[in-house]
C-alpha positions in Angstrom: 93.4 100.8 139.4 96.5 102.7 137.8 96.6 102.7 134.1 99.7 101.1 134.0 97.1 97.9 135.4 94.5 98.8 133.2 97.0 98.2 130.3 98.0 95.1 131.7 94.5 93.8 131.8 93.7 95.2 128.3 96.1 93.3 127.0 95.9 90.4 128.3 92.2 90.6 127.2 93.2 91.3 123.9 95.4 88.0 124.1 93.4 85.7 124.8 90.7 86.5 122.5 93.3 86.9 119.4 96.2 84.4 121.0 94.5 81.7 119.6 94.3 82.6 116.3 97.7 83.2 115.8 100.1 80.9 114.5 103.9 80.2 113.3 104.5 78.9 110.2 107.2 76.9 108.6 108.7 73.7 110.7 111.3 76.0 112.7 108.6 78.5 113.1 110.5 81.1 110.5 107.2 82.6 110.2 103.8 83.9 111.4 100.0 83.4 110.8 96.3 84.2 111.6 93.8 82.6 111.5 91.1 84.8 109.2 88.1 82.2 108.6 88.0 78.3 109.0 90.4 76.7 107.3 91.9 80.1 106.3 95.4 81.1 107.2 97.2 84.6 105.9 100.7 85.6 105.9 103.1 86.4 104.6 104.7 85.0 101.3 108.4 85.5 101.6 107.4 82.9 104.8 106.9 80.6 102.1 108.6 78.1 100.4 107.2 75.9 98.2 103.3 75.7 98.1 103.0 73.8 100.5 104.4 73.9 104.7 103.5 73.7 108.5 101.3 75.5 110.6 101.5 75.2 114.2 98.3 76.0 116.2 98.3 77.9 119.7 97.3 74.4 120.9 100.2 72.8 120.2 98.5 70.9 117.0 100.6 71.3 113.7 98.9 70.8 110.1 100.3 70.8 106.7 98.7 73.7 104.5 98.6 74.0 101.2 99.1 77.6 99.3 95.2 78.7 98.2 96.2 82.2 97.2 98.7 84.3 96.2 100.0 88.1 96.0 104.1 87.8 95.5 104.4 91.2 95.0 102.3 92.6 98.0 103.9 89.7 100.1 100.4 87.9 100.6 99.9 84.3 100.6 96.4 82.7 102.8 97.0 78.8 102.6 94.6 75.9 103.2 94.8 73.9 106.8 93.0 72.5 109.1 92.0 75.5 111.5 89.4 72.5 113.7 87.6 75.4 115.9 89.4 78.4 116.0 87.8 81.7 116.0 88.9 83.6 112.9 89.6 86.9 114.7 87.9 90.0 112.8 89.0 92.8 110.8 88.7 96.8 112.5 86.6 99.4 110.2 89.1 101.8 110.7 93.3 102.0 109.0 95.5 102.9 112.1 96.4 106.6 112.1 99.8 108.1 113.6 99.8 108.2 117.0 96.8 105.2 117.4 97.8 102.3 120.5 98.6 99.3 118.5 98.9 95.2 119.9 101.4 93.9 118.2 101.1 89.3 118.2 103.4 86.6 117.0 104.2 83.2 116.9 108.1 83.2 115.4 110.3 80.6 116.5 106.5 78.9 118.1 106.6 80.9 121.1 103.8 83.0 121.6 104.3 87.0 122.3 102.2 90.0 122.3 103.3 93.4 122.9 102.2 97.0 122.6 103.7 100.4 120.5 101.6 103.4 118.9 101.8 103.9 114.4 105.0 106.4 114.3 104.1 106.8 111.0 101.4 106.2 107.9 101.5 105.9 103.9 105.0 104.3 104.5 106.7 102.5 101.3 108.5 99.0 101.2 109.5 96.9 98.8 108.4 92.9 98.4 109.5 89.9 97.7 110.2 90.3 94.3 111.2 94.2 94.7 107.6 95.9 93.1 107.5 98.8 95.3 104.1 98.4 98.0 102.4 101.8 99.3 100.2 102.9 101.9 102.7 100.6 105.0 101.9 101.9 108.5 105.6 101.5 110.4 104.5 101.4 114.6 107.0 101.1 118.1 105.3 96.9 119.4 108.6 94.7 120.0 108.5 92.2 117.9 111.4 89.0 117.9 112.4 87.0 115.0 109.4 85.3 113.2 107.1 88.0 113.6 106.9 88.9 109.8 102.4 87.4 109.2 101.8 88.2 112.5 99.0 91.0 113.1 98.0 93.9 114.8 95.0 95.4 116.6 93.0 98.2 117.9 92.5 98.2 122.2 89.2 96.0 121.5 91.0 92.6 119.9 89.9 93.6 116.2 93.2 93.1 112.8 94.1 97.1 111.8 97.4 95.6 109.8 99.9 92.3 109.1 102.8 92.9 109.7 105.2 92.3 106.3 109.3 93.1 108.0 111.3 95.2 110.3 113.3 99.3 109.2 116.6 99.5 109.9 115.2 101.8 112.4 113.8 98.6 114.8 110.6 99.3 113.9 108.0 96.9 112.2 106.5 98.3 108.7 102.9 96.5 108.6 99.8 96.5 105.7 96.9 98.0 106.7 93.8 96.0 105.6 91.4 98.5 104.7 88.4 97.5 102.2 90.4 96.3 99.1 93.1 94.9 101.1 89.5 92.9 102.1 88.5 92.3 99.1 91.9 91.1 97.6 92.7 88.8 100.7 89.0 87.1 100.1 90.1 86.7 96.4 93.3 84.5 97.7 90.7 82.4 99.8 88.9 81.3 97.1 91.9 80.3 95.5 92.6 83.7 92.9 96.1 84.5 92.5 97.5 88.1 91.9 99.4 88.0 88.2 101.1 91.6 87.9 102.7 92.7 84.5 106.2 91.9 84.1 109.0 91.8 81.5 111.0 88.6 82.6 114.0 91.1 82.9 117.0 90.9 85.6 118.2 94.3 86.1 121.0 96.7 86.8 120.8 100.4 89.0 121.3 103.0 87.2 124.6 103.8 89.2 125.9 100.3 88.4 125.0 100.5 84.8 126.7 104.2 84.5 129.8 102.2 86.0 129.9 99.5 83.9 129.2 101.5 80.7 131.8 104.2 81.4 134.6 101.3 81.9 134.0 100.4 78.1 134.2 103.2 76.9 130.1 103.7 76.6 128.7 107.6 76.9 127.4 107.8 80.2 123.5 107.7 79.8 121.3 106.8 82.7 118.4 104.1 82.5 118.4 99.8 83.7 121.3 98.4 82.2 119.3 94.3 81.2 121.7 91.5 83.1 119.9 88.4 81.6 115.9 87.8 80.4 114.0 84.8 80.9 113.4 82.8 77.4 110.0 83.0 75.7 109.1 86.3 78.3 107.2 88.9 76.5 111.2 90.5 76.8 112.7 88.5 74.8 109.8 88.5 72.5 110.5 91.9 71.9 113.5 91.4 71.3 114.8 93.2 73.8 118.6 91.7 75.3 121.2 91.5 78.4 122.7 94.7 77.8 120.3 96.5 76.6 120.0 99.8 78.8 116.6 101.1 78.8 116.1 104.5 79.4 112.3 105.2 79.1 108.9 103.4 79.4 106.6 105.9 77.4 107.5 108.8 77.6 109.0 108.4 81.9 112.3 108.3 82.0 113.8 105.0 83.7 115.9 106.4 86.6 114.8 104.0 89.0 114.0 100.7 89.1 110.6 101.7 90.9 109.7 104.0 87.8 109.4 100.6 85.9 107.2 99.5 88.3 105.0 102.3 88.2 105.1 101.9 84.8 103.4 98.4 84.8 101.6 99.2 87.6 98.1 98.3 86.3 99.3 98.4 82.0 98.1 95.6 81.4 97.9 96.7 77.3 101.4 98.2 75.6 103.9 99.1 76.9 106.4 101.4 74.8 110.0 101.1 76.1 113.1 103.2 74.5 116.1 101.3 74.8 119.8 101.7 74.0 122.2 99.3 72.6 125.8 100.4 72.5 125.3 103.4 71.3 122.1 103.3 69.0 118.8 104.1 70.6 115.4 102.1 69.2 112.1 101.7 70.4 110.1 98.7 71.3 106.6 97.9 72.1 105.6 95.6 74.9 102.6 93.5 74.7 101.6 93.6 78.9 98.3 91.1 78.4 100.5 88.2 77.7 101.5 88.4 81.6 98.4 88.3 83.1 
């Protein structure tokens, strides 16, 4: 047998093993997912439009799935759905490294697909559905069609290495590796425990736009994040932050990007000190983040 013959045999073996566990998410098959346990399907949170969605299986059966747990900022959800006798996938013990050959599965548009490629880059950061930066992604070259987000990539033994999230501007796909820490999070989601992270409750304008808006009304240029809206009864509203305020620092960290604010919020369940410019006046407010988690 040639190398290509060996590859074809491997692909068919993995496809027969993993393919039945890959599902379509949404009536139009807008995304993919994977059966991770009896009655549980893992997919991306951006594939959901509500707390329920249709899930289509390889045998043509369609069931209505409901939300078990969500990590929206991490772009993950687990659905409760009748998986019947579908065999759940198994997870790899290692995480992908650059140069590893991987196999990608999807069922976007209700059409099963399998492809292969290699891990082209590791430790890739990407932004989740609500703008928070997610670290530790892997980029791979396996071609994938529309609707592939939420599908798995596997190693040569058919063990799941990561979950596809989105296509990059270079045409490659970014996937989130399922290491021990993420496995624990997925187990929590399957048990009905959603991940809630500290949030201010504001809509922000990035620094380069904020600088132009301040200049347009004759205000001195300052690096910072301009508040364009505040949610009622949010921690920001309760601290007196208002539309038009410029957030210039979190503690001693200058807020030169929205990512800098998210980094300041990450893992903080106590008090956050924000420096704010309102017009020409600068002041400091204390935000109680414990009220948001």
